[in-house]
N, C-alpha and C positions, 0 to 999 in steps of 0.2 A: 744102090749107089756104087759106083766103080772106084777102085782105089787108084789114086794119083800118085805117081812116082816123082822123085826129085828130078829126074831126067826130063819129064814132061813139063814140070814147073819151069825149069831153066830154059827149055825150048820155046815156052810160050812168053818168055820174058818177065816172069812173076818176079816182084820185088819183095825182098825179105825184111826190110826194115831200116830204121834210122836210130841213131842214138837217142835216148829219151830226152836229153837236154835240147834237142833240135826239133821238137815236134810242134805242129800247128794245132792248137785246141779245137779247130773246126774239124779236124780229122779224127776226133775221138771216137766217133761211131764206127770207124773202119779199123780201129786197133783191136787185134784179137787178144794179145797178151803182151807182157813185158818179160824179157828174159835176158839176164846178163847185161842190164841197162840198154837193151835194144827193144824197140817196139816192133811187134810182128803183126 
């Protein structure tokens, strides 16, 4: 597996998260973790 850089993620338009208070429960399976009150 190749290493993905932050630059590649930003160029691909990857989204890094929302505040935990604004989440949709239907998206729970796509949330990787919670850090500093942000879902990633």
